MARVEXFI-236616 format. One line per field, with one value per atom (N, C-alpha, C): x, y, z; residue number from 1; atom name. Coordinates in steps of 0.001 Angstrom, whole numbers, plus 500000, padded with zeros to 6 digits. Atoms other than C-alpha are relative to their C-alpha. Layout:
residues N
u = c(X; ...)
v = c(Y; ...)
w = c(Z; ...)
nr = c(NUM; ...)
atom = c(CA; ...)
This chain:
residues 211
u = c(498734; 711096; 499726; 500008; 711975; 499063; 500769; 709623; 500366; 499185; 711161; 498644; 500752; 708290; 500771; 500150; 707766; 501131; 499578; 709038; 502251; 498656; 712638; 499986; 499830; 711898; 499742; 500290; 712247; 499141; 500493; 709235; 500431; 499770; 709943; 498791; 501565; 706351; 500007; 499919; 707043; 500958; 498831; 709945; 499772; 500202; 710444; 500153; 499489; 711132; 501629; 498665; 714729; 500788; 499594; 715330; 499009; 500573; 713302; 500958; 499662; 714688; 500734; 499067; 715407; 501071; 499307; 717186; 501256; 498685; 719833; 500490; 498922; 722551; 500201; 500578; 721680; 501495; 498942; 724835; 501409; 499015; 727807; 501077; 498932; 730077; 500912; 499192; 733370; 500182; 499747; 733022; 501059; 499307; 735681; 499595; 500439; 733813; 499521; 500450; 732935; 500792; 499020; 736443; 499642; 499429; 737949; 501389; 498832; 741030; 499955; 499720; 742633; 501583; 498698; 745312; 501211; 498761; 748140; 500017; 499831; 747238; 499372; 500865; 745507; 498528; 501576; 741896; 498956; 500407; 740120; 498434; 501312; 736614; 498955; 500956; 733808; 498553; 500686; 731727; 499866; 499381; 733695; 501724; 498795; 736496; 501397; 498632; 740134; 500828; 499346; 741457; 501618; 498496; 745221; 499848; 500309; 744079; 500028; 500255; 742956; 501940; 498669; 746311; 499598; 500026; 746566; 500152; 500336; 747634; 499198; 500995; 744918; 498354; 501547; 742528; 499879; 500453; 743824; 500263; 500119; 744291; 498650; 501202; 740683; 498927; 500828; 739507; 500159; 499200; 741514; 498921; 500522; 739877; 497897; 501364; 735789; 499757; 500169; 733917; 498964; 501146; 731510; 498378; 501003; 728031; 499224; 500519; 727527; 501072; 499222; 730075; 499759; 500721; 727286; 500434; 500044; 729206; 500715; 499447; 730239; 501359; 498818; 733746; 500295; 499621; 735496; 500493; 499394; 735660; 500399; 499255; 737431; 499655; 499921; 736499; 501003; 499124; 739837; 500287; 499901; 739901; 499155; 500972; 736924; 499928; 499189; 738556; 500908; 498990; 741171; 499456; 500224; 739676; 498808; 500904; 737252; 500773; 498808; 740641; 500245; 499905; 741298; 499276; 501259; 738056; 500009; 499871; 738513; 501365; 498023; 742718; 498920; 500409; 740786; 499265; 501095; 738560; 500551; 499013; 741588; 500007; 499670; 741228; 501438; 498516; 744789; 500241; 499870; 743759; 500219; 499567; 745900; 498637; 500865; 743246; 498658; 501276; 739980; 500434; 499809; 741922; 500170; 499589; 742884; 498178; 501652; 738918; 499004; 500425; 738060; 500604; 499064; 740953; 499004; 500458; 739094; 498747; 501514; 735597; 499684; 500894; 734938; 500500; 499044; 737737; 499192; 501156; 734985; 500030; 500525; 734134; 500817; 499348; 737296; 499899; 499888; 736515; 497929; 501997; 731619; 500406; 500478; 731865; 499526; 500435; 730507; 498483; 500714; 727197; 499074; 500895; 724631; 499064; 501024; 722433; 499034; 501460; 719000; 499829; 500011; 720005; 500341; 499422; 721746; 499084; 500746; 719037; 498537; 501006; 716965; 500305; 499697; 719338; 500541; 499356; 719716; 501199; 498690; 721839; 501441; 499278; 724183; 500932; 499523; 724535; 500890; 499238; 725319; 501603; 498763; 728184; 501032; 498707; 729679; 500092; 499474; 729374; 500701; 499166; 731443; 501103; 498883; 733786; 500780; 499974; 733738; 500924; 499114; 734923; 501202; 498622; 737652; 501263; 499454; 738710; 500524; 499573; 738604; 501014; 499019; 740624; 501302; 498687; 743237; 500699; 499476; 744022; 499935; 499815; 743380; 498943; 500946; 740568; 499087; 500925; 737553; 498360; 500892; 734786; 498394; 501857; 731699; 500754; 499282; 734194; 499471; 499821; 734255; 498813; 500954; 730909; 499163; 500985; 729520; 500882; 498975; 732625; 500141; 500057; 733075; 498794; 501446; 729391; 500237; 500133; 729764; 500955; 498995; 732847; 499536; 500321; 731291; 498901; 501068; 727888; 500628; 499412; 729958; 500435; 499765; 731324; 499427; 501221; 728631; 498924; 500718; 727164; 500802; 499535; 729974; 500151; 500243; 729890; 499260; 501025; 726761; 499868; 500342; 726489; 501644; 499202; 730052; 499407; 500182; 728889; 498187; 501931; 724630; 499443; 500382; 724542; 498894; 501096; 721133; 498936; 500643; 719778; 499310; 500553; 717509; 501189; 499167; 719062; 499221; 500001; 719224; 499686; 500247; 717033; 500867; 498647; 718479; 500826; 498656; 721152; 499686; 500492; 719385; 500438; 499123; 721397; 500956; 498732; 724473; 500393; 499337; 726772; 500880; 499351; 728796; 500774; 498598; 732306; 500471; 500103; 734407; 501297; 498740; 737170; 500545; 499227; 739660; 500064; 501332; 737413; 501273; 499272; 740392; 499882; 500974; 738578; 501372; 498528; 742218; 500071; 499958; 743429; 500085; 499420; 743278; 501250; 498763; 747149; 500011; 499898; 747020; 499117; 500733; 744323; 500632; 499546; 745813; 501276; 498854; 749280; 499573; 500695; 747230; 499038; 500534; 745484; 500687; 499115; 748448; 501462; 499405; 750696; 499100; 501070; 747702; 499869; 500383; 747452; 501459; 499098; 750975; 500483; 499834; 751458; 499328; 500968; 748583; 500412; 499363; 750604; 499486; 500609; 748521; 500963; 499824; 749892; 499802)
v = c(501548; 436778; 500247; 499790; 436176; 498701; 501222; 433889; 499789; 500470; 431852; 499373; 500501; 431261; 498767; 501438; 427780; 500455; 499853; 429753; 500623; 499401; 430645; 501340; 498962; 434118; 500397; 499751; 436196; 501417; 498953; 437948; 501029; 498922; 440883; 501096; 499289; 441926; 500133; 499626; 441615; 500177; 499050; 442784; 501326; 498849; 445562; 501278; 498898; 449083; 499886; 500309; 448869; 499016; 501162; 445751; 500424; 500087; 446991; 500116; 499639; 447298; 500916; 499649; 450258; 501017; 500100; 450397; 499248; 500945; 447791; 500292; 499586; 448256; 498809; 501475; 446586; 500057; 499310; 448056; 498730; 501309; 445891; 500828; 499502; 447947; 498994; 501209; 445879; 498753; 500882; 443768; 500529; 499709; 443449; 499204; 501180; 441981; 498683; 501176; 438660; 499446; 500348; 437985; 499990; 499689; 437543; 500267; 500466; 437704; 499234; 501554; 434415; 500159; 499698; 433844; 500278; 500120; 433560; 501445; 498805; 437416; 500227; 500006; 436642; 500029; 499333; 437236; 498678; 500726; 434367; 500129; 499951; 434505; 498877; 501118; 433034; 499492; 500117; 432924; 499217; 500687; 431730; 499324; 500672; 430196; 499156; 500977; 429231; 499156; 501327; 425819; 501063; 499520; 428082; 500996; 499391; 430138; 499873; 500905; 427563; 499720; 500884; 426891; 499137; 501421; 423811; 501349; 499193; 426444; 501221; 499485; 428732; 499306; 500602; 426030; 499486; 500717; 424672; 501009; 498539; 428304; 500044; 499620; 428726; 499040; 501484; 425139; 499644; 500052; 425725; 500873; 499122; 428309; 500259; 499916; 427762; 498559; 500647; 426058; 499312; 501006; 423096; 500447; 499860; 423477; 501469; 498257; 427529; 500622; 500149; 427524; 500045; 500388; 426496; 498869; 500719; 423958; 500168; 499666; 423413; 500636; 499111; 423990; 500210; 500223; 425047; 498941; 500820; 422440; 500220; 499633; 422931; 498849; 501059; 421708; 499234; 500671; 420942; 498772; 500754; 419050; 498386; 500626; 417033; 498906; 500411; 416604; 498720; 500801; 415024; 498537; 501701; 412470; 499484; 500455; 411697; 498961; 500876; 410109; 498757; 501272; 408419; 499008; 501359; 406290; 499226; 500815; 405408; 499307; 500897; 403973; 499187; 500954; 402350; 498820; 501031; 400232; 499391; 500579; 399409; 500685; 499550; 401416; 500854; 499839; 402619; 501118; 499534; 404089; 501410; 498669; 407879; 500484; 498908; 409133; 499747; 500372; 407650; 501129; 499057; 409578; 501042; 498235; 412849; 500661; 499235; 413114; 500013; 500174; 412107; 501717; 499003; 414884; 501506; 499159; 417329; 500576; 500061; 416690; 501934; 498634; 420345; 500620; 499205; 422314; 501288; 499151; 424383; 500797; 499442; 425532; 501473; 499260; 427303; 501439; 498808; 429972; 499960; 499599; 429985; 499787; 499501; 429632; 498615; 500821; 426944; 500072; 499730; 427115; 499021; 501045; 425312; 499687; 501149; 422417; 500758; 499739; 423779; 500816; 498800; 427095; 499804; 500309; 425473; 499411; 500411; 423637; 500676; 499734; 426446; 501113; 498771; 428605; 499245; 500427; 427065; 500841; 499329; 429595; 499757; 500203; 429104; 498185; 501407; 425317; 500092; 499637; 426240; 500723; 499893; 428189; 499192; 500594; 425695; 499134; 501055; 423157; 500048; 499309; 425655; 499743; 500120; 425578; 498519; 501215; 421938; 499328; 500631; 421040; 501224; 498982; 424003; 499248; 500508; 422226; 498762; 501464; 418712; 500680; 499835; 419866; 500425; 499566; 421679; 499412; 501361; 419149; 498640; 501159; 416169; 498854; 501427; 414445; 500093; 500243; 412897; 499797; 499710; 413730; 499122; 500850; 412263; 498254; 500967; 409009; 498884; 500368; 408865; 500541; 499069; 410257; 499039; 500594; 407080; 499926; 500456; 406489; 501279; 499037; 410108; 500284; 499681; 410709; 499070; 501297; 407476; 500784; 499423; 409012; 501706; 498528; 412326; 499725; 500217; 410789; 499383; 500399; 409026; 500268; 498835; 411891; 500640; 499504; 413517; 499187; 500745; 411187; 500148; 499784; 411006; 501301; 498612; 414750; 500304; 499795; 414843; 499698; 500907; 412327; 500471; 498977; 414122; 501316; 498354; 417591; 499819; 500041; 416771; 498915; 501313; 413542; 499997; 500126; 414055; 500272; 499500; 415024; 498667; 501420; 411998; 500321; 500330; 410967; 500869; 498988; 413802; 499105; 501104; 412801; 499447; 500648; 410617; 498862; 501034; 408982; 499127; 500999; 406749; 498605; 501100; 403572; 499943; 499471; 405144; 499385; 500469; 403360; 500899; 499080; 405069; 500135; 499944; 405698; 500924; 499463; 407317; 500163; 500171; 408490; 501557; 499091; 411015; 501160; 498938; 414636; 500770; 499266; 416767; 501227; 498364; 420459; 500396; 499081; 421451; 501416; 498117; 425240; 500061; 499595; 426655; 499876; 500095; 426664; 498427; 501681; 422600; 499143; 501172; 421533; 501081; 499909; 423498; 499156; 501135; 421707; 498483; 501331; 418508; 499435; 499778; 419213; 499923; 499747; 420379; 498439; 501231; 416973; 499292; 501148; 414774; 500491; 499636; 416810; 499422; 500333; 416092; 498695; 501828; 412403; 499416; 500468; 411814; 500885; 499463; 414034; 500910; 498889; 416759; 501392; 498913; 419990; 501323)
w = c(500456; 956790; 498128; 501400; 952937; 499935; 501007; 950982; 498714; 500851; 948629; 498829; 500258; 945683; 499423; 500279; 943998; 498342; 501008; 941169; 499916; 499463; 942666; 500306; 499983; 943107; 500705; 498585; 946207; 500161; 499572; 947388; 500896; 498477; 949310; 500598; 499428; 949919; 501289; 498331; 953711; 500739; 499238; 954164; 500543; 499658; 956267; 498924; 501400; 954089; 499928; 500111; 954733; 499480; 501355; 952569; 498966; 502033; 949806; 498944; 501536; 946202; 500343; 500042; 946484; 501198; 498617; 949620; 500181; 500795; 948224; 498925; 501246; 946176; 499042; 500679; 943242; 498560; 501093; 940922; 500779; 500246; 940168; 500943; 498978; 943015; 500424; 499313; 943777; 499180; 500877; 940914; 498731; 501077; 938185; 498797; 501152; 935218; 500754; 499442; 935748; 500938; 499354; 937625; 501805; 498386; 941464; 499712; 499846; 942408; 501299; 498789; 944060; 500671; 499753; 945766; 499859; 500508; 943846; 498938; 501099; 942413; 499144; 501514; 939292; 500145; 499827; 938495; 498839; 500909; 937022; 500149; 500796; 934912; 500630; 499673; 936649; 499394; 501397; 933653; 498773; 501457; 931140; 500220; 499488; 933198; 499371; 500965; 931153; 501606; 499529; 932561; 500397; 499507; 932526; 501031; 498760; 935207; 501370; 498963; 937516; 501007; 498858; 940490; 501068; 498839; 942854; 501385; 499019; 945528; 500225; 499727; 945496; 500144; 499690; 945224; 501593; 498424; 948718; 500497; 499179; 949949; 500349; 499658; 949712; 500518; 499492; 950608; 501238; 497769; 953928; 500368; 499234; 954762; 499880; 499985; 953847; 500758; 498716; 956559; 498964; 500394; 955548; 500811; 499328; 956224; 500007; 500348; 955721; 501021; 498362; 958830; 501084; 498336; 961528; 500162; 498803; 962416; 501252; 498573; 966347; 499473; 500187; 965249; 498282; 501380; 962251; 499005; 500544; 959944; 498073; 501133; 956141; 498973; 501471; 952567; 499802; 500375; 952104; 500884; 498843; 955280; 499344; 500864; 954053; 498696; 501855; 949963; 500946; 499764; 951991; 500949; 499034; 954480; 499135; 500913; 951393; 499519; 500671; 949702; 500943; 499190; 952960; 500393; 500022; 953138; 499035; 501489; 949470; 500346; 500269; 950200; 500903; 499584; 953282; 499692; 500762; 950939; 499203; 500308; 949223; 498985; 501182; 946341; 500025; 500119; 945315; 498496; 501533; 941627; 500280; 500062; 941286; 499215; 500561; 938981; 500562; 499156; 940930; 501159; 498490; 944264; 499274; 500188; 942186; 500016; 500226; 941302; 501469; 498619; 945162; 500475; 498818; 946360; 498919; 500744; 943744; 499459; 500017; 943870; 500281; 499966; 945253; 500110; 500709; 943832; 499498; 500602; 941723; 501116; 498416; 945402; 500132; 499914; 945303; 499515; 500797; 942953; 500245; 499840; 943408; 501093; 498889; 946986; 500149; 499438; 949273; 499955; 499271; 948610; 500438; 499231; 950862; 499019; 501549; 949169; 499809; 500927; 949885; 499416; 501016; 948296; 498750; 501302; 945591; 498968; 500549; 944455; 499570; 500495; 943812; 498806; 500767; 941994; 498825; 501308; 938409; 499154; 500545; 937194; 500624; 499214; 940177; 499264; 500026; 939393; 498194; 501159; 935542; 499594; 499147; 937027; 500506; 499636; 938877; 499410; 500714; 936106; 498751; 500750; 934138; 500785; 499264; 936684; 500185; 499760; 937647; 498338; 500833; 934116; 498704; 500720; 933386; 501070; 499692; 936583; 499693; 500497; 935178; 499148; 501013; 932085; 500603; 499429; 934161; 500903; 498984; 936461; 499936; 500962; 934328; 500894; 499712; 936027; 499625; 500815; 935020; 500842; 499195; 937097; 499949; 500837; 934867; 500044; 500044; 934466; 501441; 498582; 938396; 500762; 499188; 939366; 501199; 498662; 941333; 501258; 498702; 943554; 500197; 498934; 944167; 500666; 498579; 945573; 500934; 498619; 947781; 500865; 499444; 949125; 500965; 499463; 949776; 501039; 499361; 950961; 501511; 498182; 953930; 500299; 499130; 954721; 500722; 499964; 954734; 501800; 498853; 956966; 501407; 498586; 959190; 500646; 499277; 959568; 501061; 499395; 960668; 501066; 498851; 963214; 501417; 499179; 964500; 500666; 499423; 964882; 500514; 499382; 965430; 499785; 500178; 966480; 500796; 499541; 968101; 499089; 500890; 964611; 499227; 501188; 962445; 499252; 500965; 959584; 498496; 501075; 956946; 498566; 501401; 953381; 499218; 501213; 951101; 500718; 499511; 953656; 501200; 499028; 955899; 500099; 500449; 954133; 500135; 500061; 954155; 501179; 499114; 956125; 500679; 499362; 959019; 500527; 499449; 959442; 500733; 499591; 961076; 500082; 500279; 959476; 501270; 498976; 961849; 499446; 499828; 961884; 500578; 498278; 963940; 499494; 500111; 962486; 500096; 500340; 960887; 500668; 500088; 961420; 498343; 501343; 957999; 499582; 500458; 957748; 499665; 499976; 958544; 498940; 500897; 956112; 498893; 500734; 953864; 498941; 500028; 953785; 499985; 500100; 954358; 498641; 501156; 951086; 498571; 501425; 948756; 500267; 499614; 950675; 498790; 501044; 948759; 498718; 501065; 945894; 499197; 500533; 945369; 500044; 500002; 946473; 499112; 501259; 943468; 499162; 501758; 940915; 499768; 500994; 940654; 500199; 500189; 940085; 499652)
nr = c(1; 1; 1; 2; 2; 2; 3; 3; 3; 4; 4; 4; 5; 5; 5; 6; 6; 6; 7; 7; 7; 8; 8; 8; 9; 9; 9; 10; 10; 10; 11; 11; 11; 12; 12; 12; 13; 13; 13; 14; 14; 14; 15; 15; 15; 16; 16; 16; 17; 17; 17; 18; 18; 18; 19; 19; 19; 20; 20; 20; 21; 21; 21; 22; 22; 22; 23; 23; 23; 24; 24; 24; 25; 25; 25; 26; 26; 26; 27; 27; 27; 28; 28; 28; 29; 29; 29; 30; 30; 30; 31; 31; 31; 32; 32; 32; 33; 33; 33; 34; 34; 34; 35; 35; 35; 36; 36; 36; 37; 37; 37; 38; 38; 38; 39; 39; 39; 40; 40; 40; 41; 41; 41; 42; 42; 42; 43; 43; 43; 44; 44; 44; 45; 45; 45; 46; 46; 46; 47; 47; 47; 48; 48; 48; 49; 49; 49; 50; 50; 50; 51; 51; 51; 52; 52; 52; 53; 53; 53; 54; 54; 54; 55; 55; 55; 56; 56; 56; 57; 57; 57; 58; 58; 58; 59; 59; 59; 60; 60; 60; 61; 61; 61; 62; 62; 62; 63; 63; 63; 64; 64; 64; 65; 65; 65; 66; 66; 66; 67; 67; 67; 68; 68; 68; 69; 69; 69; 70; 70; 70; 71; 71; 71; 72; 72; 72; 73; 73; 73; 74; 74; 74; 75; 75; 75; 76; 76; 76; 77; 77; 77; 78; 78; 78; 79; 79; 79; 80; 80; 80; 81; 81; 81; 82; 82; 82; 83; 83; 83; 84; 84; 84; 85; 85; 85; 86; 86; 86; 87; 87; 87; 88; 88; 88; 89; 89; 89; 90; 90; 90; 91; 91; 91; 92; 92; 92; 93; 93; 93; 94; 94; 94; 95; 95; 95; 96; 96; 96; 97; 97; 97; 98; 98; 98; 99; 99; 99; 100; 100; 100; 101; 101; 101; 102; 102; 102; 103; 103; 103; 104; 104; 104; 105; 105; 105; 106; 106; 106; 107; 107; 107; 108; 108; 108; 109; 109; 109; 110; 110; 110; 111; 111; 111; 112; 112; 112; 113; 113; 113; 114; 114; 114; 115; 115; 115; 116; 116; 116; 117; 117; 117; 118; 118; 118; 119; 119; 119; 120; 120; 120; 121; 121; 121; 122; 122; 122; 123; 123; 123; 124; 124; 124; 125; 125; 125; 126; 126; 126; 127; 127; 127; 128; 128; 128; 129; 129; 129; 130; 130; 130; 131; 131; 131; 132; 132; 132; 133; 133; 133; 134; 134; 134; 135; 135; 135; 136; 136; 136; 137; 137; 137; 138; 138; 138; 139; 139; 139; 140; 140; 140; 141; 141; 141; 142; 142; 142; 143; 143; 143; 144; 144; 144; 145; 145; 145; 146; 146; 146; 147; 147; 147; 148; 148; 148; 149; 149; 149; 150; 150; 150; 151; 151; 151; 152; 152; 152; 153; 153; 153; 154; 154; 154; 155; 155; 155; 156; 156; 156; 157; 157; 157; 158; 158; 158; 159; 159; 159; 160; 160; 160; 161; 161; 161; 162; 162; 162; 163; 163; 163; 164; 164; 164; 165; 165; 165; 166; 166; 166; 167; 167; 167; 168; 168; 168; 169; 169; 169; 170; 170; 170; 171; 171; 171; 172; 172; 172; 173; 173; 173; 174; 174; 174; 175; 175; 175; 176; 176; 176; 177; 177; 177; 178; 178; 178; 179; 179; 179; 180; 180; 180; 181; 181; 181; 182; 182; 182; 183; 183; 183; 184; 184; 184; 185; 185; 185; 186; 186; 186; 187; 187; 187; 188; 188; 188; 189; 189; 189; 190; 190; 190; 191; 191; 191; 192; 192; 192; 193; 193; 193; 194; 194; 194; 195; 195; 195; 196; 196; 196; 197; 197; 197; 198; 198; 198; 199; 199; 199; 200; 200; 200; 201; 201; 201; 202; 202; 202; 203; 203; 203; 204; 204; 204; 205; 205; 205; 206; 206; 206; 207; 207; 207; 208; 208; 208; 209; 209; 209; 210; 210; 210; 211; 211; 211)
atom = c(N; CA; C; N; CA; C; N; CA; C; N; CA; C; N; CA; C; N; CA; C; N; CA; C; N; CA; C; N; CA; C; N; CA; C; N; CA; C; N; CA; C; N; CA; C; N; CA; C; N; CA; C; N; CA; C; N; CA; C; N; CA; C; N; CA; C; N; CA; C; N; CA; C; N; CA; C; N; CA; C; N; CA; C; N; CA; C; N; CA; C; N; CA; C; N; CA; C; N; CA; C; N; CA; C; N; CA; C; N; CA; C; N; CA; C; N; CA; C; N; CA; C; N; CA; C; N; CA; C; N; CA; C; N; CA; C; N; CA; C; N; CA; C; N; CA; C; N; CA; C; N; CA; C; N; CA; C; N; CA; C; N; CA; C; N; CA; C; N; CA; C; N; CA; C; N; CA; C; N; CA; C; N; CA; C; N; CA; C; N; CA; C; N; CA; C; N; CA; C; N; CA; C; N; CA; C; N; CA; C; N; CA; C; N; CA; C; N; CA; C; N; CA; C; N; CA; C; N; CA; C; N; CA; C; N; CA; C; N; CA; C; N; CA; C; N; CA; C; N; CA; C; N; CA; C; N; CA; C; N; CA; C; N; CA; C; N; CA; C; N; CA; C; N; CA; C; N; CA; C; N; CA; C; N; CA; C; N; CA; C; N; CA; C; N; CA; C; N; CA; C; N; CA; C; N; CA; C; N; CA; C; N; CA; C; N; CA; C; N; CA; C; N; CA; C; N; CA; C; N; CA; C; N; CA; C; N; CA; C; N; CA; C; N; CA; C; N; CA; C; N; CA; C; N; CA; C; N; CA; C; N; CA; C; N; CA; C; N; CA; C; N; CA; C; N; CA; C; N; CA; C; N; CA; C; N; CA; C; N; CA; C; N; CA; C; N; CA; C; N; CA; C; N; CA; C; N; CA; C; N; CA; C; N; CA; C; N; CA; C; N; CA; C; N; CA; C; N; CA; C; N; CA; C; N; CA; C; N; CA; C; N; CA; C; N; CA; C; N; CA; C; N; CA; C; N; CA; C; N; CA; C; N; CA; C; N; CA; C; N; CA; C; N; CA; C; N; CA; C; N; CA; C; N; CA; C; N; CA; C; N; CA; C; N; CA; C; N; CA; C; N; CA; C; N; CA; C; N; CA; C; N; CA; C; N; CA; C; N; CA; C; N; CA; C; N; CA; C; N; CA; C; N; CA; C; N; CA; C; N; CA; C; N; CA; C; N; CA; C; N; CA; C; N; CA; C; N; CA; C; N; CA; C; N; CA; C; N; CA; C; N; CA; C; N; CA; C; N; CA; C; N; CA; C; N; CA; C; N; CA; C; N; CA; C; N; CA; C; N; CA; C; N; CA; C; N; CA; C; N; CA; C; N; CA; C; N; CA; C; N; CA; C; N; CA; C; N; CA; C; N; CA; C; N; CA; C; N; CA; C; N; CA; C; N; CA; C; N; CA; C; N; CA; C; N; CA; C; N; CA; C; N; CA; C; N; CA; C; N; CA; C; N; CA; C; N; CA; C; N; CA; C; N; CA; C; N; CA; C; N; CA; C; N; CA; C; N; CA; C; N; CA; C; N; CA; C; N; CA; C; N; CA; C; N; CA; C; N; CA; C; N; CA; C; N; CA; C; N; CA; C; N; CA; C; N; CA; C)
């Protein structure tokens, strides 16, 4: 069993011998500095991201293949589809400000580069949160969105989608922590294939003037 201490350190003393540090590969084999290669073929630095290296096609491609909830949904359901549906809910409520809608669509764009870390793990990994914030800042600069100004609105529609998703995928679960007072909406969750989710994300982005 893997034990996480209150200091966020991994206690391995209870692990079987094959999983001790001596057995694990702790080198940087397979790394190219602090960069990853993206869908468009170039590299992006995760630690010091250059906004000019970020591109919409790579974001759409990655998010369309990235399953929400660490891949544990009953059906494949992408971050890209989630983002598009967040915008759809905002439109249903009468919001048509392109700046606001662009911020909602791109609110998870950093995950195209950092990956979608499940929430319980993210909260105990402060270093990951630093990297994620740096990438979010780069996304904001590159695509001209203001996550800070629109924070509350983004959070509202992200939470509305989270509740809708949980009710659809796990209807017998009790309310998750902190969300018992969030209204239950019924967005058109289709569990799109990666190809269709990528197209939906790109279409929405271009409609909103994101390039």
